[in-house]
TIDOVEX-730074 format. One record per residue (C-alpha): residue number from 0; residue in three letters; z, x, y. Coordinates in steps of 0.05 Angstrom, whole numbers, plus 5000, padded with zeros to 4 digits. Layout:
<atoms>
[NUM; "ala"; [Z; X; Y]];
...
</atoms>
This chain:
<atoms>
[0; "met"; [5000; 5000; 5000]];
[1; "pro"; [4985; 5024; 5070]];
[2; "thr"; [5043; 5044; 5115]];
[3; "lys"; [5053; 5063; 5188]];
[4; "ile"; [5038; 5134; 5171]];
[5; "leu"; [4989; 5128; 5115]];
[6; "thr"; [4944; 5074; 5148]];
[7; "cys"; [4881; 5046; 5118]];
[8; "gln"; [4839; 5091; 5164]];
[9; "arg"; [4878; 5152; 5139]];
[10; "ile"; [4871; 5132; 5066]];
[11; "leu"; [4795; 5126; 5079]];
[12; "thr"; [4795; 5195; 5108]];
[13; "ile"; [4834; 5227; 5052]];
[14; "thr"; [4790; 5194; 4999]];
[15; "val"; [4726; 5215; 5035]];
[16; "ile"; [4751; 5287; 5037]];
[17; "leu"; [4766; 5288; 4962]];
[18; "gly"; [4701; 5251; 4947]];
[19; "phe"; [4659; 5305; 4981]];
[20; "met"; [4700; 5359; 4948]];
[21; "ile"; [4685; 5328; 4880]];
[22; "his"; [4612; 5317; 4899]];
[23; "his"; [4597; 5392; 4904]];
[24; "met"; [4643; 5409; 4848]];
[25; "leu"; [4597; 5367; 4803]];
[26; "arg"; [4536; 5401; 4832]];
[27; "val"; [4559; 5474; 4830]];
[28; "asn"; [4587; 5476; 4760]];
[29; "ile"; [4520; 5491; 4730]];
[30; "ser"; [4508; 5549; 4779]];
[31; "ile"; [4564; 5590; 4751]];
[32; "ala"; [4564; 5564; 4680]];
[33; "ile"; [4490; 5583; 4669]];
[34; "val"; [4507; 5656; 4679]];
[35; "glu"; [4544; 5652; 4611]];
[36; "met"; [4495; 5601; 4581]];
[37; "val"; [4433; 5646; 4580]];
[38; "phe"; [4420; 5717; 4556]];
[39; "arg"; [4414; 5763; 4615]];
[40; "asn"; [4347; 5788; 4640]];
[41; "asn"; [4339; 5864; 4637]];
[42; "ser"; [4413; 5879; 4642]];
[43; "asn"; [4452; 5934; 4606]];
[44; "val"; [4518; 5900; 4620]];
[45; "thr"; [4557; 5880; 4559]];
[46; "gln"; [4553; 5803; 4549]];
[47; "glu"; [4620; 5771; 4532]];
[48; "asp"; [4625; 5711; 4487]];
[49; "his"; [4642; 5650; 4529]];
[50; "gly"; [4604; 5599; 4487]];
[51; "pro"; [4535; 5589; 4459]];
[52; "arg"; [4478; 5626; 4495]];
[53; "tyr"; [4406; 5600; 4500]];
[54; "asn"; [4339; 5637; 4504]];
[55; "trp"; [4317; 5607; 4568]];
[56; "asn"; [4272; 5649; 4614]];
[57; "glu"; [4279; 5655; 4689]];
[58; "glu"; [4231; 5597; 4702]];
[59; "glu"; [4267; 5552; 4653]];
[60; "lys"; [4335; 5570; 4680]];
[61; "asn"; [4310; 5556; 4752]];
[62; "asp"; [4283; 5489; 4729]];
[63; "ile"; [4351; 5468; 4703]];
[64; "leu"; [4379; 5487; 4772]];
[65; "gly"; [4320; 5456; 4811]];
[66; "tyr"; [4306; 5389; 4779]];
[67; "phe"; [4371; 5365; 4805]];
[68; "ser"; [4338; 5366; 4874]];
[69; "trp"; [4283; 5318; 4853]];
[70; "gly"; [4333; 5265; 4832]];
[71; "tyr"; [4375; 5279; 4893]];
[72; "ala"; [4314; 5268; 4940]];
[73; "ile"; [4295; 5200; 4906]];
[74; "thr"; [4359; 5165; 4927]];
[75; "gln"; [4369; 5193; 4995]];
[76; "ile"; [4334; 5137; 5035]];
[77; "pro"; [4353; 5081; 4988]];
[78; "gly"; [4426; 5105; 4991]];
[79; "gly"; [4430; 5103; 5067]];
[80; "arg"; [4394; 5036; 5072]];
[81; "leu"; [4434; 5004; 5016]];
[82; "ser"; [4498; 5026; 5049]];
[83; "glu"; [4476; 4994; 5113]];
[84; "lys"; [4461; 4928; 5077]];
[85; "leu"; [4511; 4924; 5019]];
[86; "gly"; [4565; 4971; 5042]];
[87; "ala"; [4586; 5040; 5022]];
[88; "lys"; [4640; 5020; 4975]];
[89; "ile"; [4595; 4997; 4919]];
[90; "val"; [4540; 5047; 4932]];
[91; "val"; [4585; 5108; 4935]];
[92; "gly"; [4630; 5085; 4878]];
[93; "thr"; [4574; 5071; 4830]];
[94; "gly"; [4539; 5138; 4846]];
[95; "leu"; [4603; 5179; 4833]];
[96; "leu"; [4620; 5141; 4772]];
[97; "ser"; [4553; 5153; 4741]];
[98; "ala"; [4555; 5228; 4760]];
[99; "ser"; [4623; 5236; 4727]];
[100; "ile"; [4597; 5207; 4659]];
[101; "leu"; [4533; 5253; 4664]];
[102; "thr"; [4577; 5314; 4674]];
[103; "leu"; [4620; 5300; 4613]];
[104; "leu"; [4554; 5294; 4573]];
[105; "thr"; [4523; 5359; 4600]];
[106; "pro"; [4547; 5406; 4543]];
[107; "val"; [4518; 5355; 4493]];
[108; "ala"; [4450; 5354; 4531]];
[109; "ala"; [4449; 5430; 4530]];
[110; "his"; [4461; 5435; 4455]];
[111; "met"; [4405; 5381; 4444]];
[112; "gly"; [4356; 5426; 4481]];
[113; "tyr"; [4328; 5452; 4548]];
[114; "ile"; [4290; 5388; 4565]];
[115; "trp"; [4349; 5343; 4554]];
[116; "leu"; [4391; 5388; 4600]];
[117; "val"; [4335; 5382; 4653]];
[118; "val"; [4337; 5306; 4647]];
[119; "ala"; [4412; 5305; 4654]];
[120; "arg"; [4411; 5347; 4715]];
[121; "phe"; [4357; 5303; 4745]];
[122; "cys"; [4399; 5239; 4733]];
[123; "leu"; [4460; 5273; 4762]];
[124; "gly"; [4417; 5286; 4826]];
[125; "val"; [4399; 5212; 4827]];
[126; "ser"; [4471; 5191; 4821]];
[127; "leu"; [4497; 5240; 4875]];
[128; "gly"; [4439; 5230; 4924]];
[129; "ile"; [4466; 5165; 4950]];
[130; "his"; [4530; 5196; 4972]];
[131; "trp"; [4513; 5236; 5033]];
[132; "pro"; [4473; 5185; 5073]];
[133; "ser"; [4526; 5133; 5057]];
[134; "thr"; [4577; 5164; 5104]];
[135; "pro"; [4548; 5145; 5173]];
[136; "pro"; [4547; 5070; 5159]];
[137; "ile"; [4622; 5070; 5138]];
[138; "asp"; [4637; 5114; 5199]];
[139; "thr"; [4612; 5061; 5248]];
[140; "lys"; [4659; 5010; 5218]];
[141; "trp"; [4724; 5052; 5217]];
[142; "ile"; [4720; 5110; 5266]];
[143; "ala"; [4720; 5108; 5343]];
[144; "pro"; [4656; 5141; 5372]];
[145; "ala"; [4695; 5197; 5406]];
[146; "asp"; [4722; 5218; 5337]];
[147; "thr"; [4654; 5214; 5300]];
[148; "ala"; [4644; 5287; 5295]];
[149; "thr"; [4713; 5301; 5267]];
[150; "phe"; [4703; 5247; 5215]];
[151; "met"; [4632; 5271; 5196]];
[152; "ser"; [4661; 5341; 5188]];
[153; "his"; [4697; 5314; 5125]];
[154; "met"; [4628; 5314; 5093]];
[155; "val"; [4634; 5389; 5091]];
[156; "ala"; [4697; 5381; 5049]];
[157; "ser"; [4643; 5393; 4999]];
[158; "ser"; [4647; 5465; 5016]];
[159; "leu"; [4721; 5466; 5007]];
[160; "gly"; [4708; 5435; 4939]];
[161; "val"; [4662; 5492; 4919]];
[162; "ala"; [4711; 5544; 4947]];
[163; "val"; [4767; 5516; 4901]];
[164; "ala"; [4722; 5504; 4840]];
[165; "leu"; [4686; 5568; 4833]];
[166; "pro"; [4747; 5614; 4823]];
[167; "val"; [4776; 5560; 4775]];
[168; "tyr"; [4710; 5555; 4739]];
[169; "gly"; [4711; 5630; 4732]];
[170; "tyr"; [4779; 5627; 4697]];
[171; "leu"; [4761; 5565; 4655]];
[172; "ile"; [4698; 5600; 4629]];
[173; "ala"; [4736; 5666; 4614]];
[174; "tyr"; [4789; 5631; 4574]];
[175; "trp"; [4760; 5565; 4546]];
[176; "gly"; [4684; 5575; 4552]];
[177; "trp"; [4630; 5549; 4598]];
[178; "ala"; [4633; 5478; 4568]];
[179; "ser"; [4704; 5470; 4596]];
[180; "val"; [4679; 5466; 4668]];
[181; "phe"; [4641; 5402; 4654]];
[182; "tyr"; [4697; 5367; 4613]];
[183; "val"; [4750; 5384; 4666]];
[184; "met"; [4707; 5364; 4727]];
[185; "gly"; [4677; 5301; 4695]];
[186; "ser"; [4749; 5275; 4683]];
[187; "ile"; [4772; 5288; 4754]];
[188; "ala"; [4711; 5253; 4781]];
[189; "leu"; [4720; 5194; 4736]];
[190; "thr"; [4792; 5185; 4763]];
[191; "trp"; [4770; 5190; 4834]];
[192; "ser"; [4714; 5137; 4824]];
[193; "leu"; [4767; 5087; 4798]];
[194; "cys"; [4812; 5101; 4858]];
[195; "trp"; [4755; 5092; 4907]];
[196; "phe"; [4741; 5021; 4881]];
[197; "tyr"; [4813; 5001; 4889]];
[198; "leu"; [4829; 5034; 4956]];
[199; "ile"; [4766; 5029; 4999]];
[200; "tyr"; [4733; 4973; 5037]];
[201; "asp"; [4672; 4972; 5079]];
[202; "ser"; [4705; 4947; 5142]];
[203; "pro"; [4774; 4930; 5170]];
[204; "glu"; [4756; 4857; 5165]];
[205; "glu"; [4745; 4860; 5088]];
[206; "his"; [4809; 4900; 5075]];
[207; "pro"; [4862; 4854; 5043]];
[208; "arg"; [4921; 4901; 5058]];
[209; "ile"; [4907; 4924; 5131]];
[210; "ser"; [4961; 4910; 5180]];
[211; "thr"; [4949; 4868; 5243]];
[212; "thr"; [4970; 4927; 5286]];
[213; "glu"; [4919; 4974; 5257]];
[214; "lys"; [4864; 4921; 5258]];
[215; "glu"; [4878; 4908; 5332]];
[216; "lys"; [4875; 4982; 5346]];
[217; "leu"; [4807; 4990; 5309]];
[218; "arg"; [4784; 4929; 5348]];
[219; "arg"; [4798; 4964; 5414]];
[220; "asp"; [4772; 5033; 5395]];
[221; "ile"; [4708; 5020; 5354]];
[222; "lys"; [4640; 5005; 5385]];
[223; "pro"; [4606; 4953; 5345]];
[224; "val"; [4535; 4966; 5318]];
[225; "asn"; [4486; 4915; 5295]];
[226; "thr"; [4507; 4889; 5225]];
[227; "ser"; [4488; 4817; 5234]];
[228; "leu"; [4471; 4777; 5173]];
[229; "lys"; [4399; 4779; 5192]];
[230; "lys"; [4384; 4855; 5194]];
[231; "pro"; [4339; 4878; 5250]];
[232; "pro"; [4273; 4910; 5223]];
[233; "ile"; [4272; 4986; 5222]];
[234; "pro"; [4224; 5011; 5278]];
[235; "trp"; [4191; 5060; 5228]];
[236; "met"; [4135; 5082; 5276]];
[237; "lys"; [4181; 5095; 5334]];
[238; "met"; [4233; 5128; 5291]];
[239; "leu"; [4184; 5175; 5256]];
[240; "thr"; [4150; 5196; 5322]];
[241; "ser"; [4216; 5209; 5355]];
[242; "gly"; [4232; 5282; 5372]];
[243; "pro"; [4306; 5277; 5363]];
[244; "val"; [4296; 5248; 5293]];
[245; "trp"; [4251; 5305; 5274]];
[246; "ser"; [4302; 5353; 5299]];
[247; "val"; [4349; 5324; 5248]];
[248; "ile"; [4295; 5328; 5194]];
[249; "met"; [4274; 5399; 5209]];
[250; "gly"; [4347; 5420; 5215]];
[251; "asn"; [4362; 5393; 5145]];
[252; "ile"; [4302; 5426; 5117]];
[253; "cys"; [4321; 5495; 5145]];
[254; "ile"; [4393; 5486; 5127]];
[255; "gly"; [4372; 5470; 5056]];
[256; "cys"; [4331; 5538; 5051]];
[257; "thr"; [4393; 5578; 5065]];
[258; "phe"; [4443; 5532; 5029]];
[259; "phe"; [4406; 5524; 4965]];
[260; "val"; [4390; 5596; 4955]];
[261; "val"; [4464; 5613; 4962]];
[262; "phe"; [4488; 5549; 4924]];
[263; "asn"; [4445; 5559; 4864]];
[264; "gln"; [4434; 5634; 4862]];
[265; "leu"; [4495; 5670; 4888]];
[266; "pro"; [4533; 5672; 4824]];
[267; "thr"; [4472; 5701; 4790]];
[268; "tyr"; [4463; 5753; 4846]];
[269; "met"; [4536; 5772; 4842]];
[270; "ser"; [4528; 5783; 4768]];
[271; "gln"; [4462; 5815; 4760]];
[272; "val"; [4451; 5853; 4825]];
[273; "leu"; [4523; 5868; 4847]];
[274; "his"; [4553; 5867; 4775]];
[275; "phe"; [4615; 5827; 4787]];
[276; "asn"; [4652; 5801; 4726]];
[277; "ile"; [4657; 5725; 4716]];
[278; "lys"; [4728; 5722; 4747]];
[279; "ala"; [4711; 5764; 4809]];
[280; "asn"; [4644; 5726; 4812]];
[281; "gly"; [4679; 5661; 4819]];
[282; "trp"; [4726; 5686; 4875]];
[283; "phe"; [4672; 5721; 4917]];
[284; "ser"; [4621; 5664; 4907]];
[285; "gly"; [4671; 5614; 4928]];
[286; "leu"; [4694; 5651; 4992]];
[287; "pro"; [4634; 5630; 5035]];
[288; "tyr"; [4649; 5558; 5023]];
[289; "leu"; [4721; 5563; 5044]];
[290; "val"; [4702; 5595; 5109]];
[291; "arg"; [4648; 5545; 5119]];
[292; "tyr"; [4695; 5487; 5113]];
[293; "phe"; [4746; 5513; 5163]];
[294; "val"; [4692; 5533; 5213]];
[295; "ser"; [4661; 5463; 5205]];
[296; "leu"; [4727; 5427; 5217]];
[297; "ser"; [4746; 5468; 5278]];
[298; "ser"; [4676; 5464; 5308]];
[299; "cys"; [4676; 5388; 5302]];
[300; "ile"; [4745; 5384; 5334]];
[301; "ile"; [4720; 5429; 5392]];
[302; "ala"; [4656; 5385; 5398]];
[303; "asp"; [4697; 5322; 5405]];
[304; "lys"; [4744; 5353; 5457]];
[305; "leu"; [4683; 5376; 5497]];
[306; "lys"; [4654; 5307; 5493]];
[307; "lys"; [4720; 5272; 5515]];
[308; "ser"; [4726; 5320; 5574]];
[309; "gly"; [4659; 5299; 5603]];
[310; "lys"; [4642; 5368; 5626]];
[311; "phe"; [4581; 5374; 5577]];
[312; "ser"; [4531; 5323; 5553]];
[313; "thr"; [4526; 5304; 5480]];
[314; "thr"; [4457; 5335; 5483]];
[315; "thr"; [4484; 5402; 5505]];
[316; "ile"; [4539; 5402; 5454]];
[317; "arg"; [4492; 5386; 5395]];
[318; "lys"; [4443; 5440; 5418]];
[319; "phe"; [4496; 5493; 5425]];
[320; "phe"; [4523; 5484; 5355]];
[321; "asn"; [4454; 5479; 5321]];
[322; "val"; [4423; 5540; 5356]];
[323; "ser"; [4486; 5583; 5346]];
[324; "ser"; [4485; 5567; 5272]];
[325; "phe"; [4411; 5582; 5260]];
[326; "ala"; [4405; 5643; 5304]];
[327; "gly"; [4468; 5674; 5276]];
[328; "ala"; [4449; 5664; 5204]];
[329; "gly"; [4382; 5695; 5219]];
[330; "cys"; [4417; 5757; 5245]];
[331; "leu"; [4461; 5765; 5186]];
[332; "phe"; [4405; 5759; 5134]];
[333; "thr"; [4367; 5814; 5172]];
[334; "leu"; [4427; 5857; 5153]];
[335; "gln"; [4426; 5831; 5083]];
[336; "ala"; [4352; 5848; 5074]];
[337; "phe"; [4367; 5922; 5091]];
[338; "trp"; [4434; 5934; 5059]];
[339; "gly"; [4444; 5878; 5010]];
[340; "tyr"; [4454; 5925; 4952]];
[341; "asn"; [4522; 5940; 4979]];
[342; "arg"; [4579; 5895; 4952]];
[343; "ile"; [4619; 5895; 5018]];
[344; "val"; [4556; 5880; 5060]];
[345; "ser"; [4534; 5824; 5015]];
[346; "val"; [4604; 5791; 5014]];
[347; "leu"; [4608; 5794; 5091]];
[348; "val"; [4537; 5769; 5101]];
[349; "phe"; [4542; 5710; 5052]];
[350; "thr"; [4609; 5691; 5079]];
[351; "gly"; [4590; 5699; 5152]];
[352; "ser"; [4524; 5660; 5143]];
[353; "phe"; [4560; 5602; 5112]];
[354; "gly"; [4613; 5604; 5166]];
[355; "leu"; [4559; 5596; 5217]];
[356; "met"; [4528; 5540; 5177]];
[357; "gly"; [4593; 5502; 5191]];
[358; "phe"; [4570; 5493; 5262]];
[359; "ile"; [4516; 5449; 5235]];
[360; "thr"; [4565; 5393; 5223]];
[361; "ala"; [4578; 5386; 5296]];
[362; "gly"; [4503; 5385; 5307]];
[363; "val"; [4453; 5362; 5258]];
[364; "tyr"; [4499; 5322; 5210]];
[365; "thr"; [4532; 5284; 5268]];
[366; "asn"; [4469; 5274; 5308]];
[367; "pro"; [4442; 5211; 5272]];
[368; "val"; [4504; 5170; 5296]];
[369; "asp"; [4487; 5194; 5368]];
[370; "ile"; [4416; 5176; 5369]];
[371; "ser"; [4417; 5111; 5330]];
[372; "pro"; [4485; 5083; 5305]];
[373; "ala"; [4449; 5024; 5273]];
[374; "phe"; [4402; 5064; 5231]];
[375; "ser"; [4444; 5126; 5224]];
[376; "gly"; [4447; 5123; 5149]];
[377; "thr"; [4370; 5115; 5144]];
[378; "ile"; [4357; 5174; 5189]];
[379; "leu"; [4405; 5219; 5152]];
[380; "gly"; [4373; 5195; 5085]];
[381; "ile"; [4303; 5210; 5114]];
[382; "ser"; [4324; 5279; 5134]];
[383; "gln"; [4357; 5292; 5067]];
[384; "val"; [4293; 5279; 5025]];
[385; "pro"; [4257; 5342; 5047]];
[386; "gly"; [4321; 5379; 5052]];
[387; "ala"; [4335; 5362; 4978]];
[388; "leu"; [4266; 5379; 4955]];
[389; "ile"; [4275; 5447; 4990]];
[390; "gly"; [4327; 5458; 4934]];
[391; "tyr"; [4276; 5455; 4883]];
[392; "ala"; [4225; 5497; 4925]];
[393; "thr"; [4277; 5554; 4931]];
[394; "thr"; [4287; 5557; 4857]];
[395; "glu"; [4212; 5565; 4847]];
[396; "val"; [4212; 5620; 4900]];
[397; "val"; [4270; 5657; 4870]];
[398; "ala"; [4238; 5652; 4801]];
[399; "phe"; [4172; 5680; 4827]];
[400; "phe"; [4204; 5741; 4856]];
[401; "thr"; [4254; 5754; 4799]];
[402; "lys"; [4218; 5734; 4736]];
[403; "glu"; [4207; 5806; 4717]];
[404; "lys"; [4268; 5837; 4742]];
[405; "gln"; [4335; 5815; 4778]];
[406; "gly"; [4341; 5874; 4828]];
[407; "phe"; [4355; 5882; 4902]];
[408; "glu"; [4281; 5900; 4917]];
[409; "glu"; [4262; 5833; 4891]];
[410; "trp"; [4315; 5797; 4930]];
[411; "ala"; [4301; 5832; 4996]];
[412; "ser"; [4237; 5791; 5002]];
[413; "ile"; [4276; 5727; 4994]];
[414; "phe"; [4324; 5748; 5048]];
[415; "trp"; [4267; 5761; 5096]];
[416; "ile"; [4241; 5692; 5085]];
[417; "leu"; [4309; 5664; 5105]];
[418; "val"; [4308; 5706; 5168]];
[419; "gly"; [4241; 5672; 5189]];
[420; "val"; [4265; 5600; 5169]];
[421; "asn"; [4330; 5607; 5210]];
[422; "ala"; [4292; 5636; 5271]];
[423; "tyr"; [4242; 5575; 5271]];
[424; "ala"; [4299; 5527; 5264]];
[425; "ala"; [4337; 5554; 5324]];
[426; "val"; [4273; 5545; 5369]];
[427; "phe"; [4256; 5477; 5343]];
[428; "ser"; [4329; 5451; 5352]];
[429; "phe"; [4333; 5479; 5423]];
[430; "ile"; [4270; 5441; 5443]];
[431; "phe"; [4279; 5372; 5408]];
[432; "thr"; [4352; 5359; 5397]];
[433; "ser"; [4382; 5301; 5437]];
[434; "gly"; [4449; 5269; 5439]];
[435; "glu"; [4428; 5203; 5471]];
[436; "glu"; [4420; 5137; 5438]];
[437; "gln"; [4345; 5126; 5434]];
[438; "ser"; [4310; 5066; 5464]];
[439; "trp"; [4285; 5038; 5398]];
[440; "ser"; [4354; 5037; 5368]];
[441; "val"; [4389; 4970; 5362]];
[442; "ser"; [4458; 4986; 5395]];
[443; "ala"; [4487; 4919; 5410]];
[444; "asp"; [4526; 4884; 5354]];
[445; "val"; [4579; 4829; 5365]];
[446; "glu"; [4584; 4805; 5293]];
[447; "glu"; [4645; 4849; 5279]];
[448; "met"; [4676; 4827; 5342]];
[449; "glu"; [4663; 4755; 5325]];
[450; "lys"; [4695; 4764; 5256]];
[451; "leu"; [4755; 4794; 5288]];
[452; "glu"; [4761; 4737; 5339]];
[453; "asn"; [4751; 4685; 5283]];
[454; "ser"; [4804; 4716; 5242]];
[455; "asp"; [4855; 4721; 5298]];
[456; "ala"; [4839; 4652; 5323]];
[457; "ala"; [4849; 4622; 5254]];
[458; "lys"; [4916; 4656; 5248]];
[459; "lys"; [4939; 4630; 5314]];
[460; "arg"; [4918; 4558; 5300]];
[461; "cys"; [4958; 4562; 5236]];
[462; "asp"; [5019; 4586; 5275]];
[463; "pro"; [5066; 4529; 5293]];
[464; "ala"; [5089; 4567; 5353]];
[465; "ser"; [5021; 4570; 5382]];
[466; "lys"; [5012; 4493; 5389]];
[467; "gly"; [4994; 4470; 5454]];
[468; "gln"; [4964; 4538; 5479]];
[469; "gln"; [4895; 4538; 5508]];
[470; "tyr"; [4844; 4588; 5480]];
[471; "pro"; [4779; 4607; 5518]];
[472; "pro"; [4717; 4578; 5489]];
[473; "arg"; [4674; 4623; 5444]];
[474; "pro"; [4617; 4657; 5481]];
[475; "lys"; [4549; 4627; 5464]];
[476; "arg"; [4501; 4680; 5494]];
[477; "leu"; [4508; 4755; 5509]];
[478; "thr"; [4463; 4793; 5555]];
[479; "thr"; [4468; 4868; 5572]];
[480; "trp"; [4447; 4912; 5628]];
[481; "arg"; [4463; 4984; 5651]];
[482; "ile"; [4500; 5006; 5711]];
[483; "gln"; [4496; 5077; 5738]];
[484; "thr"; [4555; 5104; 5774]];
[485; "pro"; [4563; 5177; 5800]];
[486; "asn"; [4606; 5198; 5740]];
[487; "gln"; [4592; 5148; 5686]];
[488; "arg"; [4536; 5107; 5656]];
[489; "met"; [4554; 5039; 5627]];
[490; "his"; [4522; 4983; 5592]];
[491; "cys"; [4555; 4920; 5619]];
[492; "cys"; [4552; 4847; 5595]];
[493; "lys"; [4550; 4779; 5623]];
[494; "met"; [4575; 4721; 5579]];
[495; "lys"; [4564; 4648; 5585]];
[496; "thr"; [4616; 4603; 5559]];
[497; "gln"; [4605; 4534; 5530]];
[498; "ala"; [4613; 4507; 5598]];
[499; "ser"; [4556; 4553; 5620]];
[500; "thr"; [4600; 4588; 5671]];
[501; "pro"; [4578; 4658; 5681]];
[502; "met"; [4629; 4712; 5686]];
[503; "glu"; [4607; 4766; 5735]];
[504; "leu"; [4627; 4838; 5728]];
[505; "gly"; [4680; 4857; 5776]];
[506; "thr"; [4685; 4926; 5810]];
[507; "lys"; [4758; 4933; 5820]];
[508; "ser"; [4763; 4997; 5777]];
[509; "ile"; [4723; 5047; 5736]];
[510; "gly"; [4763; 5076; 5682]];
[511; "arg"; [4790; 5056; 5615]];
[512; "ser"; [4775; 4984; 5631]];
[513; "ala"; [4744; 4944; 5687]];
[514; "his"; [4778; 4878; 5707]];
[515; "thr"; [4735; 4817; 5719]];
[516; "pro"; [4757; 4750; 5750]];
[517; "lys"; [4757; 4714; 5682]];
[518; "gly"; [4760; 4768; 5632]];
[519; "glu"; [4762; 4841; 5618]];
[520; "cys"; [4708; 4894; 5605]];
[521; "ser"; [4733; 4943; 5554]];
[522; "arg"; [4709; 5004; 5516]];
[523; "ile"; [4683; 5045; 5574]];
[524; "asp"; [4661; 5114; 5552]];
[525; "thr"; [4636; 5174; 5591]];
[526; "gly"; [4566; 5166; 5560]];
[527; "pro"; [4521; 5105; 5546]];
[528; "thr"; [4561; 5050; 5509]];
[529; "asp"; [4568; 4977; 5505]];
[530; "leu"; [4620; 4938; 5542]];
[531; "ile"; [4644; 4872; 5512]];
[532; "leu"; [4670; 4819; 5561]];
[533; "leu"; [4730; 4785; 5528]];
[534; "gly"; [4730; 4717; 5566]];
</atoms>
């Protein structure tokens, strides 16, 4: 049961953090397990017995890693759109439940043969692909706009999950064999899925255990977005010709290039090029993810503080974090291309580049909520499709360069490719990133407010103490316009009551709220937002 300290919103936050940790734990287990699942290529290092080994060549091994990305790409757009229409509870819960079962069956699939393991990984991608784009829709219902970046940073709890998992996987493999990582992780994911279905609801209005105090607070803080029963059509043409949308798409593609090379291949590089044993491999492979998580969290807190201060526009904040991430990673991989044969240099470069990648959470990952709250899940899903397919492309590139030999000379070419990708991303993001809500986005939504009002009115009517009180009539029509002041931009509203008496916007104050003769304008932000007149 929720309490004053452990509110429904905080329970959601904790569950989301754990969910993204588990998400990447399920994805990364094969990356380190496969080191001990196959016979090594051109290696004189003694191979320990950590379970059955298979005669898969480099291309087959990379197909096992890469076909996950095809499944992952398929459900990105459906995942975002289904969450907008049906709610994230059923979409995310079903995806993680399926993924946990597939993980438990992975050792069986490997024993049955290479093709069966590829199919299992593909299906795992399908199950997990709906998770990431389902986060923005639930954010719009539970989180205040000023705290969006901080909440979205919890998506990068996935990195914290990898940082915890890889060292643990190293020890599990060393003592109980590679199959143990799938059994342990599958059981944990199954438990989380059942908790998600019990604890989480799509909006405060649907939650049966939320307190009236918390509901009222969310009512004051959260900007409604269009979630009416009749869903507005997606403006596909305007969306797909929008520069800010393409900034999100290209950002995800370029992030994917760096991320998937490290995510899929770092344990192999640590083993066959730097010659770390399986325990040290787990620790040093997990370190970059730990740094990325804390950088991501701190950068989002800083981004939200900068936004609240009003000193910088949302566009400036998003551009700063995007460009810093891509440009910094490009510089570090330049060092890796020259001196990546050195253990210390490699650990520092991979850790530093992933740390800089944490800035992206305050940029690319948060940006869809800025430019289109109503279609944020769809936009993130669209951007994740090519970003996910890049995961497969990177495995093919690595297989091409390393099919004959796993050495530093072969890997240096891969590092130079990453330098070019990050340089391109920095320039593209600087030109096209925007933090303003786009004109084609449907930004006004009063359904959630109406639900709250209906709920509260019903409670008051049932309260004997409220008899005889007069309540204002329900608004019948809402129109919006924009007012420009020297320091603020605001969307303001005019409501007509059942008596068709207009309420004009007063100008007594500009601050947290502006009082009107017959009502109150609330939810004034420093950027463009909607004001709802409560008549």
